[in-house]
N, C-alpha and C positions, 0 to 999 in steps of 0.2 A: 145544755141547760140543766144538767143534773145538779151542778153546784148551786145554781139559783134555787132549784126546788128544795134541795137539802137545807140551804140557809133559811128559806121561808118556813120550812117545817120545824126547824129548831126554834125559830122565833115564835111560832104559834104555840109550841109546847111551853116555852118560857113564859109566854103571856098567860097561858092557862094555869100554870103552877102558881105564878104570882097572884093571879086573880082569885084563886082558891084561898091563898094565904091571907089576902087583905079583905076578903068578903066580910061584909058587916062592919067594916072600919076597924077591925082588930089590928093591933100592932104587936108582933112577937117581941118578947123581951130581948132576944139576941139582936133584933133589928134596931131597937132603941139604943142598945149598947154600941152598935156600929155607927149609928147616927151621931152619938156623943163623941166618939173617937174622931170622926172626920170634922164635925162642927167645931171641935176645940183645937184644931190645928192652928199654928201661929197666925196672928193677924197680918204679918208681913206678906203673906201669900195673897191677901185680898185683892190688891190692884191687878196682878196678872190674871187672877181667877175671874174677876169681874169682866175683864176684856174677853176671856175665853168663853164665858157664858153667852156672848153675843152670837156665837156660832150655832146656837140653838134657836135663833129667831128667824122670822120671815125675811128680813133684809139679807141674812146670810144665804138664804135660798136664791135670792136674786143675784147675789155676788157669785155664788158657785155656778149658776146657770150662765152668767156672762163670761166667766173664765173658761168654762167648757166650750162655749161657742167660739171664743177667740182662739183657744188652743187647739181644738179639734175640728172646728168648722163643720160640726155635725148637729143639725137641729134636733135629731132624735135624743141625743144625750142631754141637751138643754131642756127639751120638753120633759124628759123623764125626771130630771131634778126638780123642775117646777111642780109637776104633778105629784111626785112623791112627797115633797116638802109640804105642799098645801094639804094633801090628804092626811099626812101625819098630824099636822096642826089641828085640823078639824076633827079627826077621829079621836085624838087624845082628849080634846076639850069635851067631846060628846061622852066619852067613856067616864070622865070625871063625874058626870051627873048620874051615871049608872051605879058606880061603886061608892060614891059619897064618902070617900076617906078623908078625914081632916088632915091638915098639915101638922107638922111636929109641934108647933107652938101651942096647939090646943091641949097638949098633955105633957110635953117636956118643958118644964118651967125652969130648969137649972142650966139652960143653954141660952146665951144671948145671941139672937139672930143678927146677921150682918146685912140682911136684905129683907124686903117685905114682898109678899105675894098674896093676891086675893084668890078667893075660891078654894076649891078642893085640891087634893094632892095626887091621887093615883088615876092615871099614869102621868108621869112628868112630860109636859109638852116640849120643854127644851130638849130633853133626851130624845124624844120621838123625832123632832125635826133634825137634830144633829145626826142621828143614825139613819134617817131617811136620806140626807145628803150623802153621807159616807157610803150608804148602800148602793147608790148609783155611781158615785165618783170612782169607787174602787175598780169598776169594770173598765175605766178609761185610764187608769194609772199603770205604770210599769209594776210588775209583780213585787219588786223589792220595796215599793212605797205603799203598798196596800195596808200593811199592818199599822203604818203611821196614821192613815186616815181613820181606821177603827180606834186607835188609841186617842186621837183628838176627840172623837165623838164620845168615848168613854169618859174623858176628862171633863167634858161639858156636864155629864151626869154627876160626876163627883163634885163638881163645882156647885151644883144646886144643893147637894147635901151640905157642903162646906158653909154656904151662906145661911143655912138653917131653914130652908123652905121645903125640903123634900126628905122623906125617908129613903133608905136604899132600895126597897122594893118598888117604890114609885119610879125610880130611875130604871130599874130592870124592866118593868112593865112598859115604860115609855120607849126604851130601846127596842123592845120586841115589836111594838107598834110601828116604829120607824123602819125596821128591817122588812117587815111584811109589806108596808107601802112601797118601799124601794123595790122589792122583788116584783110586785105587781106592775110597777111603772116600767121596770126593765123588760119584763116579759111583754108588756103592751107595746113598747116602742122598739123592741128588738135590738137592744144595744148591750148584749152580754160580751163586751170586748170587741165585737165586730158585727157588722150588719149580716144577718143570716142570709140575705139575698146574695150578697157578695160571696159568701162561703159556698152557696149552692152553685153559683156561676163557676167558681173555681173548681168545684168537684166535677161539674159537667165537662168543663174544658179539659180536665185531667183525664177523664174517661174516654175522650175522643182519641182515635188512633192517630 
């Protein structure tokens, strides 16, 4: 479980850092520059990016849970995805009211948005949900596929910047929320790649003469 604790700790630190940077609704100049670079990428990327963004929604949580149940036949993994996804969604929505950070269109007028979004910006709910899903799923994937799961989650966050509804720090904060919620769910349901009870049983049987 050390890897799980380490991952959660990094996420907590990342959230704390971004929270300090965005406190009071401030937007660092470098962040605005980064937003402009991503938001001005070619329009031809819009169709696949819009599809990709759906992986940060609640229906994606249901799909991931169903796939895990079908592929692994383990209710713990399915429950962990559902709990992590829902917790990330509601936690990120609640934190928006705490930080009250406006979305980019409130101050960046030289970028034409490709999408609309209501409410506040920090942390990104799409990023939180996508990273919550990835944070559970990686424990049930072969090691060689785990970077791909994280990359897909990261692309969901980039997509939200591309369509003009989030600053980069919104995405980082949302990703941190998602990883924390995934870590809690994995610890709660005991699915860090295998059921700890089975591991204990194997250790006991190995110890017998």
